[in-house]
C-alpha positions in Angstrom: 94.6 62.5 243.2 92.6 62.9 240.0 91.1 60.2 237.8 90.1 59.9 234.4 88.2 57.3 232.5 90.2 56.5 229.6 88.2 53.6 228.1 85.1 51.8 228.3 84.0 48.2 227.3 84.0 49.1 223.7 87.6 50.5 223.8 88.5 47.5 225.7 86.7 45.1 223.2 88.5 47.1 220.4 92.0 46.5 222.0 91.4 42.9 222.3 90.6 42.8 218.8 93.5 44.3 217.6 95.8 42.2 219.5 93.9 38.9 217.9 94.3 40.6 214.5 98.1 41.2 215.0 98.5 37.5 216.3 96.6 35.9 213.3 99.2 38.0 211.1 102.0 36.6 213.1 103.7 33.5 211.9 103.3 32.4 215.6 99.7 32.6 215.3 99.3 29.9 212.5 101.2 27.3 214.5 101.1 25.3 217.9 101.0 28.2 220.2 99.6 28.5 223.8 98.3 31.8 225.4 99.4 31.9 229.2 97.7 34.6 231.1 99.7 36.8 234.1 97.2 36.3 237.2 94.5 37.8 237.5 93.4 40.2 234.7 96.0 38.6 231.8 94.5 35.3 232.4 91.1 36.8 231.8 92.6 38.7 228.9 94.1 35.7 227.4 90.6 33.7 227.4 89.3 36.7 225.9 91.9 36.5 222.9 91.5 32.8 222.5 87.9 33.3 221.9 88.2 36.3 219.4 90.9 34.4 217.6 88.4 31.1 217.3 85.4 33.7 216.1 88.1 35.4 213.5 88.9 32.0 212.3 85.3 31.0 211.9 85.1 28.7 208.7 88.5 29.8 207.2 91.8 28.3 207.7 92.8 28.4 211.4 95.4 27.0 213.7 94.5 24.1 215.9 96.0 22.6 218.8 98.5 20.3 217.0 100.1 23.0 214.9 98.3 21.8 211.8 95.8 23.6 210.0 92.3 22.7 209.2 90.7 24.0 206.1 87.0 25.1 205.9 85.7 23.7 209.0 85.6 25.4 212.5 88.9 25.6 214.4 89.2 24.6 218.0 90.6 27.7 220.4 94.1 27.8 221.3 94.7 26.5 224.7 95.0 28.9 227.4 96.7 28.7 230.7 97.7 31.0 233.7 100.8 32.0 235.5 100.9 33.4 239.2 104.4 35.3 239.3 103.9 35.9 242.9 107.3 34.3 244.2 109.1 35.1 241.2 109.0 38.7 241.6 112.1 40.9 242.5 110.1 42.6 245.1 108.2 39.7 246.8 109.7 40.7 250.5 107.9 44.0 250.1 104.7 43.3 248.7 103.3 41.4 251.8 104.5 39.6 255.0 102.7 36.5 253.9 101.9 36.9 250.0 98.8 35.0 248.7 99.7 32.8 245.9 96.9 32.1 243.3 97.1 29.2 240.7 99.7 28.6 237.8 97.9 26.5 235.3 99.9 25.4 232.2 97.4 23.3 230.2 100.0 21.7 227.5 103.7 20.6 227.5 105.4 23.8 226.6 108.5 22.4 225.3 108.9 23.5 221.6 105.7 25.2 221.6 105.3 29.0 220.8 103.9 30.8 223.9 102.1 34.1 224.1 102.2 35.7 227.4 99.4 38.0 228.0 99.6 41.0 230.5 97.1 43.4 231.2 99.2 46.5 231.7 102.9 46.6 230.6 105.0 49.1 232.8 108.6 48.6 234.1 108.9 45.1 232.6 109.9 43.5 235.9 106.3 41.3 236.1 107.3 40.1 232.5 111.0 39.2 233.7 109.3 37.3 236.7 106.9 35.4 234.1 109.8 34.4 231.8 111.6 32.9 234.8 108.5 31.0 236.0 108.1 29.9 232.4 111.3 28.5 232.0 110.8 26.0 235.2 108.1 24.5 232.8 110.3 23.8 229.9 112.0 25.3 227.0 109.5 27.1 224.4 110.2 27.3 220.9 109.7 31.1 221.4 108.1 33.3 223.7 106.0 36.3 222.8 104.2 39.2 224.6 100.8 40.5 224.0 99.8 43.4 226.4 96.4 45.4 226.5 98.0 48.8 227.8 101.7 49.8 227.2 102.2 52.7 229.5 106.0 53.2 228.9 108.5 53.8 231.6 110.5 50.6 231.2 113.4 49.6 233.6 114.1 46.3 231.8 114.7 45.8 227.8 111.1 44.0 227.3 108.7 45.2 224.9 105.3 43.9 223.7 104.8 42.0 220.4 101.1 42.6 220.4 99.8 45.7 221.7 96.3 46.8 222.3 97.0 50.5 223.2 99.7 52.6 224.2 98.7 55.1 226.8 101.1 57.8 228.0 101.6 58.6 231.7 103.5 59.8 234.2 105.9 57.3 236.3 104.0 58.1 239.3 100.4 57.5 237.8 98.4 54.4 238.2 96.4 52.7 235.4 93.3 50.6 237.0 92.1 48.0 234.6 88.7 46.9 235.5 87.1 43.7 233.7 83.7 42.3 233.9 85.2 38.6 235.0 86.4 39.9 238.0 85.4 43.3 238.5 82.0 43.4 237.2 82.6 46.1 234.7 84.8 46.9 232.0 86.8 50.2 232.2 90.4 51.7 232.2 91.0 54.3 234.8 94.0 56.8 234.8 94.7 58.0 238.6 97.1 60.7 238.3 99.2 61.0 241.6 99.6 64.5 243.5 97.2 66.0 241.0 94.3 67.7 242.9 90.7 66.5 242.3 
């Protein structure tokens, strides 16, 4: 296997900024939306995106939690939740004998609200399908959009990101390893090419 560092902390921050800018320009980003990140790294990224949006809003017009716009004052950050899709995966039986579930936390009623799902790496689309299944158990959102830090292609389902940090071309057998300082102590993206010599 051969590994190659593709992004450092600066690159990841720029990708988060890009996603925040895309959300801000979208009509959904001007309404009562909630960011819900897929556990584990998607949840950490959702927090970063919310903070970045809040910073960008500054003292300009900005969305606040009730969907109205407050002019000239500091905006409140969009609510952020987390979604653990472990038992909604279509391969749950093969990932572990006793899969370890983490916490799903939906901070607001999603009925009639715009939801932005946040994932770290968009690959086959199967994780997002599982996330949509679980999300619908909590209610009927007005809309669901997808933000992905990295889109690496190779989709197996008709799922695309609405907001993308970066697109990285990979082989189907390669791995993308994303480290985030909140979880791993550092920010970096590493591409691991399977079958390649060191």
